[in-house]
C-alpha positions in Angstrom: -114.1 -0.4 -96.8 -111.2 -2.6 -96.0 -109.2 -0.9 -98.8 -110.0 2.5 -97.3 -108.8 1.4 -93.9 -105.6 0.0 -95.4 -105.0 3.3 -97.2 -105.7 5.3 -94.1 -103.3 3.2 -92.2 -100.6 3.6 -94.7 -101.1 7.4 -94.8 -100.9 7.5 -91.0 -97.7 5.4 -91.0 -96.2 7.7 -93.6 -97.2 10.8 -91.6 -95.7 9.3 -88.4 -92.5 8.5 -90.2 -92.3 12.0 -91.7 -92.8 13.6 -88.3 -90.2 11.3 -86.7 -87.6 12.3 -89.4 -88.5 15.9 -88.9 -87.8 15.7 -85.1 -84.6 13.8 -85.6 -83.3 16.4 -88.1 -84.4 19.3 -85.8 -82.7 17.7 -82.8 -79.5 17.3 -84.8 -79.7 20.9 -85.9 -80.1 22.1 -82.3 -77.2 19.9 -81.2 -75.0 21.3 -84.0 -76.0 24.9 -83.1 -75.3 24.3 -79.4 -71.9 22.9 -80.2 -71.1 25.9 -82.4 -72.2 28.5 -79.9 -70.4 27.0 -76.9 -66.7 27.7 -77.4 -64.1 25.4 -75.9 -62.3 26.7 -72.8 -58.9 28.2 -73.9 -55.7 26.9 -72.5 -54.1 29.8 -70.7 -51.1 27.9 -69.3 -48.6 30.1 -71.3 -50.3 33.5 -70.9 -47.4 34.9 -69.0 -44.6 33.5 -71.3 -44.3 37.0 -72.8 -43.1 38.4 -69.4 -40.3 35.9 -68.7 -37.0 37.8 -68.3 -35.6 41.0 -66.9 -37.2 44.4 -67.1 -36.6 48.0 -66.2 -39.7 49.3 -64.5 -41.1 52.7 -63.6 -43.8 52.7 -60.9 -46.3 55.4 -59.9 -48.0 54.8 -56.6 -50.9 56.8 -55.2 -49.8 57.5 -51.6 -53.2 57.6 -50.0 -55.8 55.7 -52.0 -59.5 56.3 -51.6 -58.9 59.5 -49.6 -59.3 62.1 -52.3 -55.5 62.7 -52.3 -53.8 63.3 -55.7 -50.2 62.8 -54.3 -48.2 60.2 -56.3 -44.8 58.8 -55.5 -42.5 57.7 -58.3 -40.0 54.8 -58.3 -37.6 53.2 -60.7 -36.0 49.8 -60.6 -36.1 46.3 -61.9 -38.5 43.4 -62.3 -37.3 39.8 -62.9 -39.8 37.2 -63.9 -38.9 33.5 -63.8 -41.0 30.6 -65.2 -42.0 27.6 -63.1 -43.7 24.3 -63.8 -43.3 24.7 -67.6 -45.3 27.9 -67.8 -48.1 27.0 -65.4 -46.6 29.3 -62.7 -44.1 32.1 -62.5 -42.5 34.3 -59.9 -41.9 38.1 -60.1 -39.2 39.8 -58.0 -39.7 43.6 -57.9 -37.2 46.0 -56.5 -37.7 49.8 -56.9 -36.4 53.0 -55.3 -37.8 56.5 -55.1 -37.7 59.7 -53.1 -40.2 58.2 -50.6 -38.3 55.0 -50.1 -37.5 51.4 -51.2 -40.0 48.7 -52.2 -39.3 45.0 -52.5 -42.2 42.9 -53.7 -42.8 39.3 -54.9 -45.7 38.0 -56.9 -46.4 34.3 -57.3 -48.8 33.6 -60.3 -50.5 30.2 -60.4 -52.6 28.7 -63.2 -55.7 26.6 -62.4 -56.3 24.0 -65.1 -59.8 23.4 -64.0 -61.1 27.0 -64.0 -58.7 28.2 -66.7 -57.8 31.2 -64.5 -54.8 32.6 -62.9 -54.3 33.7 -59.2 -51.9 36.5 -58.6 -50.4 36.4 -55.1 -48.4 39.4 -53.9 -46.1 39.9 -50.9 -44.3 43.0 -49.7 -41.0 42.3 -47.9 -42.1 44.6 -45.1 -45.0 42.3 -44.3 -43.5 38.9 -45.3 -46.8 37.1 -46.2 -48.9 36.7 -49.3 -52.0 38.9 -49.5 -55.4 38.1 -51.0 -55.0 36.8 -54.5 -56.5 38.6 -57.5 -58.1 36.0 -59.8 -58.8 36.3 -63.5 -57.7 35.5 -67.1 -56.5 36.9 -70.3 -58.8 37.8 -73.2 -57.7 39.4 -76.5 -54.3 40.2 -75.2 -55.5 41.8 -72.0 -55.4 40.3 -68.5 -58.0 41.3 -65.8 -57.8 40.1 -62.3 -60.1 40.9 -59.3 -60.5 40.3 -55.6 -62.3 41.7 -52.5 -60.2 42.6 -49.5 -60.3 44.9 -46.4 -58.9 48.4 -46.6 -59.2 51.0 -43.8 -61.8 48.9 -42.1 -64.0 48.5 -45.3 -64.4 45.8 -47.8 -63.3 47.1 -51.2 -62.9 45.6 -54.7 -59.4 45.4 -56.3 -58.8 45.2 -60.0 -55.4 44.5 -61.6 -55.0 44.9 -65.3 -52.1 43.9 -67.7 -52.3 45.6 -71.1 -50.4 47.1 -74.0 -48.3 43.9 -74.2 -45.5 43.9 -76.8 -42.4 41.7 -76.9 -40.4 44.5 -75.2 -42.9 46.4 -73.0 -46.1 46.0 -71.0 -48.3 48.1 -68.7 -49.7 47.2 -65.3 -52.4 49.1 -63.4 -54.1 48.4 -60.0 -57.3 50.1 -59.0 -59.6 50.2 -56.0 -63.3 50.6 -55.8 -65.3 51.3 -52.7 -68.7 51.5 -54.4 -69.1 48.0 -55.7 -67.3 48.6 -59.0 -69.2 51.6 -60.2 -66.1 53.7 -60.1 -62.4 52.8 -60.0 -59.4 54.8 -58.7 -55.9 53.8 -60.0 -53.3 53.6 -57.3 -50.4 51.6 -58.8 -49.2 52.1 -62.4 -46.1 50.4 -63.8 -44.5 50.5 -67.2 -41.9 47.8 -67.9 -39.3 47.8 -70.6 -37.4 44.6 -71.4 -33.7 44.1 -70.6 -31.9 41.4 -72.6 -30.9 38.8 -69.9 -30.7 35.1 -70.5 -30.5 34.2 -66.8 -34.3 34.6 -66.3 -35.4 32.2 -69.1 -38.2 29.7 -68.1 -37.1 26.4 -66.5 
């Protein structure tokens, strides 16, 4: 009887040890799987390095957004982008002319190391103050930035996209949505072509 009890005890001990090992291995597998499925946040501090320099720009502006109008105004001019803070910020100076007038704009882009996102802050020389920033990031060579702001007494969504990036060209498009993002209407389209100019290199 005593031998039977000892045998049963040894079997129970072995079973307990086996279950313990099983749970340890399972926990390690889950931990490894979790580590593999949660990618590290990418460092986007140099996302705008491609744009540092001088550019010729062609701008198409929808004159009356969200009104059903299809009237566009065309402009040509320059865009100069200067690096600040070793790439973590940059400033754009835009100056274009067209049949409907002259536009001077400034955009201050700032990188947030905690959120890994950029804020794009635009000012028109006629107003003289920064507007609501669009906030976002680059993925797979494409930048998307969003905000919500008032327009004609209504709160609308704004989307700004940077795409078709090459060493010597890039495309910018701003769109508005007044239905919560279900549909978007483009109202600012710019195509930039690089001009070789050493004066605008990052500092």
